C-alpha positions in Angstrom: 19.4 -12.9 -8.1 17.6 -10.5 -10.8 17.8 -10.0 -14.5 16.4 -7.1 -16.4 16.7 -7.9 -20.5 16.2 -5.1 -22.8 15.3 -5.2 -26.4 12.6 -7.0 -28.8 12.0 -10.3 -30.7 13.5 -13.4 -31.1 16.7 -12.1 -29.9 15.3 -11.4 -26.6 13.3 -14.1 -26.4 15.9 -16.1 -25.8 17.7 -14.4 -23.5 14.7 -14.9 -21.5 14.4 -18.4 -21.7 18.2 -18.4 -21.0 17.5 -15.7 -17.8 15.0 -18.1 -16.4 17.4 -20.9 -16.5 19.4 -18.6 -13.7 16.7 -17.3 -11.6 12.4 -16.7 -11.6 13.0 -12.9 -10.9 13.4 -12.0 -14.9 12.3 -8.9 -16.3 11.9 -7.9 -19.6 11.4 -4.6 -21.3 10.4 -4.3 -25.1 10.1 -2.3 -27.3 6.6 -1.2 -28.7 8.1 0.8 -31.9 6.9 -2.7 -34.6 4.5 -1.4 -37.0 4.7 -4.7 -39.3 2.4 -7.5 -39.3 -0.4 -8.4 -37.0 1.2 -5.8 -34.8 1.1 -3.2 -37.6 -2.5 -3.5 -38.3 -3.8 -3.4 -34.6 -1.3 -0.2 -34.2 -3.4 1.0 -37.3 -6.8 0.4 -36.5 -6.9 0.8 -32.4 -4.0 3.0 -31.9 -2.7 0.4 -29.7 0.7 -0.8 -28.3 2.7 -2.7 -30.8 1.6 -6.3 -29.1 4.1 -8.8 -30.8 7.5 -8.6 -29.3 5.3 -8.1 -25.7 3.7 -11.7 -26.7 6.8 -13.1 -28.1 8.0 -12.2 -24.3 5.0 -13.6 -22.1 5.9 -16.6 -24.6 9.4 -16.9 -23.8 8.7 -16.9 -20.0 5.6 -19.5 -19.9 5.5 -22.5 -17.6 2.2 -23.9 -19.4 3.0 -24.9 -22.7 -0.5 -25.1 -23.7 -1.5 -21.5 -23.2 1.7 -20.6 -24.7 0.9 -22.6 -28.2 -2.4 -21.0 -28.1 -0.9 -17.6 -27.3 1.0 -18.2 -30.8 -1.2 -19.3 -32.7 -2.3 -17.6 -35.7 -5.6 -17.3 -37.5 -6.6 -17.9 -41.1 -8.9 -16.5 -43.4 -11.8 -13.8 -42.4 -11.4 -11.0 -40.8 -8.7 -12.3 -37.9 -6.4 -13.4 -40.6 -2.5 -13.2 -39.5 -3.7 -12.0 -36.4 -1.5 -14.4 -33.7 -4.3 -14.7 -30.4 -1.7 -12.9 -27.8 -1.8 -10.2 -30.0 -5.5 -10.2 -29.7 -5.7 -11.0 -25.9 -3.0 -8.1 -24.8 -4.6 -5.7 -27.1 -8.0 -6.5 -25.2 -6.6 -6.5 -22.1 -4.9 -3.2 -22.5 -8.3 -1.6 -23.8 -10.4 -3.1 -20.9 -8.1 -2.1 -18.1 -6.2 0.6 -19.8 -3.1 0.2 -17.9 -0.3 -1.7 -20.2 1.7 -2.9 -17.3 -1.3 -4.0 -15.4 -2.8 -5.8 -18.7 0.3 -8.1 -19.4 0.4 -8.7 -15.6 -3.3 -10.3 -16.6 -1.9 -11.9 -19.9 0.7 -13.4 -18.3 -1.3 -15.5 -15.9 -2.7 -17.8 -18.1 0.4 -18.7 -19.7 2.0 -19.0 -15.8 4.7 -16.7 -17.2 7.9 -16.6 -14.7 9.0 -12.9 -13.9 7.2 -9.6 -15.9 7.5 -8.2 -19.3 6.9 -4.5 -19.3 6.5 -2.1 -22.5 9.9 0.0 -23.1 7.0 3.3 -23.5 3.7 3.8 -22.0 2.2 4.7 -25.5 3.1 4.1 -29.0 6.0 5.5 -30.4 6.9 5.3 -34.4 10.7 4.7 -34.9 12.8 6.7 -37.0 16.6 6.5 -38.7 18.9 8.9 -40.8 20.1 6.7 -43.4 22.4 8.1 -45.9 21.3 11.9 -44.8 17.6 11.0 -45.4 15.0 10.4 -42.8 12.9 7.0 -43.0 10.2 6.8 -40.6 8.7 3.4 -39.5 10.3 0.3 -38.4 9.5 -2.4 -41.4 10.9 0.8 -43.5 13.5 1.2 -41.9 14.2 -2.5 -41.5 14.4 -2.9 -45.1 16.0 -0.1 -46.5 19.6 -0.9 -48.1 21.5 2.6 -46.9 23.5 2.8 -43.4 21.6 3.3 -40.7 23.6 6.2 -38.7 21.1 6.8 -36.0 17.3 6.0 -34.9 15.1 7.9 -32.5 11.3 7.5 -31.5 8.1 9.9 -32.3 7.3 11.2 -29.6 10.7 11.7 -28.8 10.1 12.3 -25.1 7.9 9.5 -24.6 7.5 8.3 -20.8 8.1 4.6 -19.9 6.0 3.1 -17.0 7.9 3.7 -13.3 8.4 -0.1 -13.2 10.2 -0.3 -16.3 13.0 2.2 -14.4 12.7 0.5 -11.0 13.3 -2.9 -13.0 17.1 -1.4 -14.3 17.6 0.0 -10.9 17.0 -3.0 -8.7 18.6 -5.6 -10.8 21.8 -7.3 -10.5 22.7 -8.4 -14.2 21.0 -5.9 -17.4 21.1 -7.9 -20.8 21.1 -5.6 -24.0 19.5 -8.7 -26.5 21.0 -9.8 -29.7 18.3 -9.7 -32.5 17.9 -6.7 -35.0 19.9 -3.9 -33.4 18.6 -0.7 -35.1 14.9 -1.9 -34.9 14.7 -3.9 -31.7 17.0 -2.9 -29.2 18.2 0.8 -30.0 14.6 1.8 -29.7 14.5 0.8 -26.1 18.0 2.2 -25.6 17.1 5.7 -26.7 14.3 5.4 -24.6 15.3 8.8 -22.6 14.1 7.7 -19.3 15.5 4.3 -20.1 19.5 5.3 -21.5 19.4 7.5 -17.9 18.6 4.9 -16.0 21.1 1.9 -17.7 23.6 5.1 -17.0 22.7 5.2 -13.1 21.8 1.5 -12.1 24.6 -0.6 -9.8 23.7 -3.7 -12.1 25.9 -5.0 -14.1 25.3 -3.9 -18.0 26.4 -6.8 -20.6 25.4 -6.7 -24.1 24.9 -9.7 -25.9 26.7 -9.5 -29.6 24.6 -11.1 -32.5 26.1 -14.0 -34.4 25.7 -12.7 -37.4 24.9 -9.6 -39.6 21.5 -9.0 -40.5 20.6 -8.2 -43.9 20.7 -5.4 -44.9 20.0 -3.8 -41.6 23.3 -4.4 -40.0 25.1 -5.1 -43.2 28.9 -4.2 -43.4 29.2 -3.7 -39.6 31.4 -5.9 -37.4 30.7 -6.6 -33.5 32.3 -3.4 -32.4 30.6 -1.6 -34.8 27.0 -3.1 -32.6 28.7 -1.9 -29.3 29.5 1.3 -30.3 25.7 1.9 -31.8 24.7 1.0 -28.7 26.8 3.8 -26.8 26.8 6.4 -29.1 22.4 5.9 -28.7 23.2 6.6 -24.7 23.7 3.4 -23.6 26.2 1.7 -21.2 27.6 -1.5 -21.4 30.1 -3.3 -18.6 30.6 -6.4 -20.5 30.2 -7.2 -24.4 29.8 -10.7 -24.5 30.4 -11.7 -27.8 30.6 -15.3 -29.5 34.3 -17.2 -30.2 34.6 -18.8 -32.8 31.7 -17.5 -35.1 31.2 -15.1 -37.9 30.7 -11.8 -35.6 33.5 -12.1 -33.4 35.3 -9.2 -31.9 38.7 -7.5 -31.3 39.1 -7.3 -27.7 41.6 -4.6 -27.8 38.9 -2.4 -29.6 36.4 -3.7 -26.8 38.0 -2.2 -24.5 39.1 0.8 -25.6 35.3 1.9 -25.8 35.3 1.0 -22.3 33.5 -2.0 -22.0 35.1 -5.4 -20.9 35.5 -8.2 -23.6 34.0 -11.6 -22.8 34.3 -14.1 -25.4 32.3 -17.5 -25.0 30.7 -20.4 -27.3 27.2 -19.5 -26.5 25.7 -20.6 -30.2 23.4 -23.1 -31.1 24.8 -25.9 -33.0 23.9 -24.6 -36.5 25.4 -21.4 -35.6 22.7 -19.0 -36.0 20.9 -19.0 -33.0 21.8 -18.5 -29.5 21.8 -21.7 -27.0 19.4 -21.1 -24.1 22.1 -23.7 -21.7 24.9 -22.0 -23.2 23.8 -18.5 -23.0 22.5 -19.2 -19.3 26.1 -20.9 -18.2 27.8 -17.6 -19.5 25.3 -14.8 -17.8 25.3 -16.9 -14.4 29.5 -16.7 -14.7 28.7 -12.5 -15.4 26.5 -12.8 -11.8 28.5 -14.6 -9.7 31.7 -12.0 -10.4 
């Protein structure tokens, strides 16, 4: 069985930890629109792909715990202050090899990563958003805006995906749209034109894993069905909508069906109710694969 997961940040990382419990054939398709923190500094200084979310995915798929911890190590003091070692490794490999897909394959070797990690686009992109009628530019600016986000896009809007991304979506048995930052992690992947086409055309079953709660201020005031609607409005496809029940961000099954998706209520939350539990999520994904 093959699982391909789309998104970024901690939400995609937890999906990968769940997926690797189900199969060793796992692919992550990761946003590279981040412009904050270490990733933002490296983008500004070197014009490179944002490495932070790529690093998180390699760590989530790692079998070597020592190297995984090293990739997460952040330097303190000096010119490297705040940079994660894994970010520097990824950027160095991209610059020396010249091909981000090959570079990420090499970056996965020390951590003994299960599956593969792929950037959603082959070039750096800038996230844009329409917020209360104003055009906002940059992932951090969009994420921290207190207005209602209407839609998001990318600059350039015709940025290409690596061929391996389209292949991973086309050949998957299950495609998972990960939880996390809806407008600044998931949708920057979905709205890549070639990825949107691949999602609509794949024979795989496409499931969106809903967030457990809203992110303030990014999705304040939205319900779970609004999250689904946002994916569809940005050119995505969702066959099943998996949401936590009982929980803070539940969905009306009839409203989900009205949007053309099958509601899948499940208990996938960790005891804290704040994050998804990889083992419970793995069980839910296994059921979808079997069906």
